[in-house]
C-alpha positions, 0 to 999 in steps of 0.5 A: 721973848725968842725961845731955843732949844739945845739937845745934848747928844755930846757922849758915845752912849757906852752903858747902853752896850752896842755898837751904835750910839744910843741916840741912833739906836730905833725904836719902831722905825726911826731913830730915838734922836728924831723923835726926841727933836720932833718933840720939840718941833710940835712944842715949839715951832718956832724956836731954832734947835742946836744939837750938841753932838760927839765929832765922830757922829757928825757922819753918821748924823748925816748918812741918817739924814739922808735915810730917814729925813731932816731931823729938824736941827737947825745948828750943828755943834761939836760936843765936848769932854763932859756935858757941861763943855757941850752945853756950852758949845750949844750956848756959844751959838745963842744970842745973849738973850732969850729962853733956851731949853736944854735936853737930853737927846735920848729922852724922847718922851716929853709931853708937848705941855711940859716942854710949854710949860717948862719955857712959861716957868722959866720966862716967871722966874728965870729957870724951870726944872722939871721934876718927879717923886721917886717912887723907891725906898733909898739909902745912903751908902758911905764913902768906902760902900761898905756900909748904909743908911736909910734916908726919907725919900720925900727929902728928895726928888728925880730932875728930869730934862728939858731944864729952861733958863734965862739965857742971859742969867745962864750964860755967865754962869757957864763962864765957871770953871768946870767942876765934877759937881756939874751934874746938869744944867740946873747945878751950874746955874746955882753955883752961880748964886741963882735960885731954882725953879722947880716944875712937874715933870714926868714919869714917861719923860724917861731917860734912854740909857741901858738895854732894858729901857729900850724894852720900856720905850717901845712899850711906850710907842705901841700904847 
């Protein structure tokens, strides 16, 4: 079954508190996005990669390619208002059959094993969602935000990307109207009535969202 990759970089990264879009920030001499794309090239070298990028960043992306060399993306697609719309835009560039891995541009450290396992799991079960246990204690806050209650962290997991799916099932799921409940691709797939299959994630496969995450990322590269 043919394999495809969608890298979602549709946002501009306001939580990083920098004028540069977070996927373009440098870590150890290379933009974060380049490190992400190269990891997928290593894991699935024959898989075409669709990059979904905010339209305002197209020129900056091309300038970075002229400086750092080809990114590895085979298609460049304009992102949408929400992640849902960006993924939908990426899906329209793909055929109706095969497997697709959808990954956050600012997760530059997915292991090759994780990527390949997610694809293999989706080939068997139709979906594959990497997950890891929670480390911290958690509390549920009230709707007003004034009260909270302790909950059992063993009842919850953290999910990561790449989230992999059978395209023939995922495309019809994304034909649904957008809902704020669609926080990731698995939630869209599940809302269409499909089962979610979990696979092992990796604590190192972190999403770089805030300035302190960059410190951790540089430490991981130094390691």
